[in-house]
N, C-alpha and C positions, 0 to 999 in steps of 0.2 A: 311684558306688560300684562297685568292682571285685569284685563278689560271685561266689562260686563255687557258687551254688545247683545242686543236683542232682548226680547220679552222674557219674563220669568215663566217658566215652563207652561206653555199654553195648553198642554194636554194632547193637542193634535188629534182630537177625537172627531170621527165622522159617523154618520148614521149607519144603522144596520142595513139599510137599503143600499147605501153606497158600497159597503163591503160586499154585498151580493153582486152588484154591478161589476165591482173590481174582479171578482172571480171569473166573470164572463169575459172581461177585457183581457185577462191573462191567459185565457184558453185559445191557444194559437190554431186549434182545429176549426175555430169559428172563422167566418169571413172577416176580412179587415174592415169592410164597410160596417158590419154589425158591431164589431168591437169599438170602432170609432164612435158609432152612435151611442153606445153605452157609456163611453168615456165623456161624451158631451153631456149626457144625463148627469154624470158625477159632478161636472163643472157647474151645471145648472142647480144642482141640489146644494152644493157646498160653498161655491165661491161668488162673492159679490152680493148685491142687494143688501149692502150694509146699512146700518141705521143713520138717519139724518134727524138730529134732535135739535130743538130750539133751546138755547142755553139761557134760560130766563134769569137764573141766579147770577151768571156772569154779566148779563145785561144790566142788572141792578147794581152790581159791584162797579162796573165801569161806565155807567150811564150811556149805554150802547143799544141801539135798535137797528134791526133784528139780527141776532147772531145765531148761526146754525153750526153744529158740529157734525161733520161726516166721520163716523167712527169706524175705521178700517180694522180695528181689533176684533171685529165680528167674524172675520175670516178664520178658517179652521186652524191655521198655526199662529194667529194673532196679529198679523200684519197684512199690509197691502201687497206684499211680495207674492202671495198666493195667486193673485190675478195673473201675473206674468209667468209664474212657475207652471201653472196648470195649462196655460196657453202653449208654452214651449214644449211641454211633455206631450200634449195633444199633437203638435206639429212633428215631433220626433216619432210618435207612434204612427202617424199617417205616412211618414217617410220611411218607415220600417227600420229605424235604428234600434239597437238593443241596449245601448248605453248612453246616458246623458252625463255630461261633464260640465263643471263650472268652478269658479273661484268665489269664495265668500268670506265674510267675517262673522256670520251669524244667521240672521233672519232668512235671507234668500236660500241659504243652504238647507234649512229645515223645510221651507216650502217646496223646493225642488225634490228633497228626499221623500216627502209624503206623496207628491204628485207621481213620482217615479214608482214608488211602492204600489200605489193603486193601479198603475198601469202594467206592472210586472216587468219593469225595466231596471237595469243596473244603474246605479248612480255613484259617480265619483266626484268627491268634493275636495278642493284644494283650499287650504287655509294657510295664511302666513305663519311661519313657525313661531314668531314672537307673540301671536294673538292667543288669548285663552278666553273662550266664550262658554257661557254655561250651556249653550244650545248644542254643543258637540255631542253630548249624551243623547239628546233627542234625535240627531242625525243617525247615530249609530243604532238606536232602537229601531229606527225606520229602514235599517239595513243598508245605509249608505256607507261606502268605503271612503275613509278619511285619509288624505295625504298632506303632509306638511312640506311646504316649500320655503326657501329663504326669500327675503325681500319684502317690500311693501305689498299692500293689496293690489296696487296697480301692476306691479311686477308679476304677481301670481296670476292675474288675469291673462297677461300676455303669454306666460309659460303654459298655463292650462289650455288656452286656445291652440297653441302650437301642438300640444299633446293630443288634443281632440282631433285636429286635422291629420296628424300622423297615424292615429289609430282608428280613424273612421268612426269616431263618436259624435254624438250630437253636442255641439258647443252652445251651451245656454248662457254664456257670458254676455254682459252688456256691451253695447257698441256694435258697430259693423252691420252685418247682414241681419242681426236680430233686432235692431232698433225698430223698424217698421211694425213687427209683430208685437213687441213690447208696448209701443205707443198705442197701438190699437186696443190691446188689452186694458191699458189704463184709461183710454178714452171712455170706457163704459162708466167710469165714475161720474163723468159729466152727464151722461145720459140718466143715470140714477138720481143725481141732484135735480135735473130738469123734471124728471117724472114726479118728484116730491113737491117741488116748488111751483111747477107750472111755467117757469121761465128761468133764465140765467140770473145768478145773483150779480150784484154790483161789483164785488171783489170776490176772488177765490184765493185763499192763502194755503201754501203748501210748504212743508219742510223740503230742503233741497240737499241732495248728495250728488249722485251722478247726473241728475236732471231728467231722467226718463219719466218720472211720475208727473212733474210739472208739465213737460212737453205733451204728454199723453192727455192729460186733463184739458189742457188748452186746445189741443187738436179736436177733442170730443166736442168742446163748446163751439168751435169754428164750424164743424160739420153740421151741428144742430141749427146754427144761425143761417148757414147757407141753404139748409133745407126748409127754412121758414118756420122752424119750431120755436125759436126764441127771438125776442126783440132786440137782443144785444149779445155781445161777447164780453164776459167779465174781465176786468183788469186783474191780472195775475200778480200774486205776491209770492216771492221766493225768499226763504229765510234759512240761514245755516249758522254754524258756529263762528264766532267772530274771527274774521280774517283767515279762515281755514278752508274756504271753499272757492274754487276758481270761477264758478258761475256768478256768485254774489259779488265777488271782488271785481270781475270783469264789468258787470253791469254798473257797479258803483263808480268805477273809473271811466265809464262811458265808452268802453272799447266795442269794436264791431265784431270781435271774435272772442272765444273763450281762451284766455291765457293761462297756461299752467302755473302753479305756484312752486316755490322752492320747498321740497319735501323736508329739508332740514329746519324749516321755520315752523313746522306743524307739530303740535303737541297734542297727542290723544289723552283723553280722560275717560272715565266710565260713563260720563254724561254726554260728551260730544262725539264719540267715536262713530256712531251710525251716520253722522252728517259730514265728516271731513274727508278730504282727499286732496291730492296735489294735481290730479288730472281727472276731470269729469268726462266719462266716456260718451255721454249724450249731452255734453255741455252746450254745443252749438245750437241744438234744437231747443234747449230750455232758454238760452239767452235770446233766441229769436222770439220765443213765446213772451218773454218779459217785455221786449222792445215793441212787438207788434200790438200787444194789448194795452200799451202805455201803463204797464205795471210798475212795481217797485221791488227792491231787494234790501234785506236787512241782515246785519250781523247781530247774533244773539249770544249773550254770555252764558256760561254754565250756571251762574247764580240765578239768572232769570229762568232757565230751563227748570231748575230744582224747585223754585218758588211756584212756578205755574203748575208743575205736577202736583204739588201739595194743595194748590188752590182748587185744582179741578176735582180732586177727591173730596174736598170739604164742601165745595159749592154745588157740584154737579154729579158726584158719585162715580166719576170716571177715574180708572187707574190707568194712566197713560205713561209710556216710556218717556223720560224727560226730553230726549231729542225730538220726539214726535210732536212736541208742543211748539216748536219754533215758529211755524207759520201762524198759529193763533196769537202768539206774543207780538209778532210783527203787525198783524192786522190791528190789534189793540193800540199799538204804538203809533201806527199811521192815523187812527181815529183821534188819538190825543193831539196829533199835529195838525190834522185837517178839519177836525170836528164834523164828521160825516153827517149829511142830512139823512133822515130816516129812509131806510131801504132794506134790502136783504144781503147779508154777507155770510160766506161760508168759509170755515177753516177745516181742512182735512187733517185729522189726527190719525197718524199712520200705524201706531202700534200700541198695544196694551202693555202695562207694566206688571 
């Protein structure tokens, strides 16, 4: 497969101040406490606080009020994955691992490679041997060691986790023990939306793959509501490639659990690959978020993903990875169906193009 997973080279640039802090973090003669403090500063400088923009041109195009775009392309490697990558490398540094290991099809690998390089840690990235992503070059530039393994992405996650356990490496794969840490990292997106809006939106729409992002944002809004910061918890919208994501399919079927799909019925394309899988590692958490928030889930075609990418460039000036527009498309489709009363609505766009 000649898949084009991931953003077109983001540059992976960080500030000169971050580079100076990185040199301190890498200096093992310094105390671990001081090195961790410096790595926290790197995270504060580089990750999160992404832009929330009111999309007035899209509002006029679709007769919609008030639509906000949370643009995760502002992160250093161009996607939301930086949030969990830096959180996990910080955890690995705190626990004194020297190697971080994970499976990826693109974006997450670049994010962990950058986070590891800044921490002075080795990074081992496992990629399914049939996948060809433009971002491998970036991983190699960031000094990651690339290993090809047979099987699907899900197979490679399982294999790489086993290797991490065997070799005493930090396992940065999704699912299992890492889920709470990743959900906490993604919950910060909810806090940032609240800080900008002053309350929670009526709906929050998110592209869905493994489900960790949707679960994390939901958890963040639940926390804000329980602390009395917001007047409500938004209804969550999850969207993915048509009939190729177990979270969306399980929700649509009304299941109380996330049911795996038949991998033989899933066809990857250069547009849908970041969204699809036959097993979602944090699917149960995402399905719970959709049900508890009285949300919705949508299947989105490649054609709609391509069309929305072109429209965002034309109307709002955003260059967005097609797969990253799935949540926005779903939100607009739900408005067409329900004719929303004026309120505030947020779509998270997860990656630049």
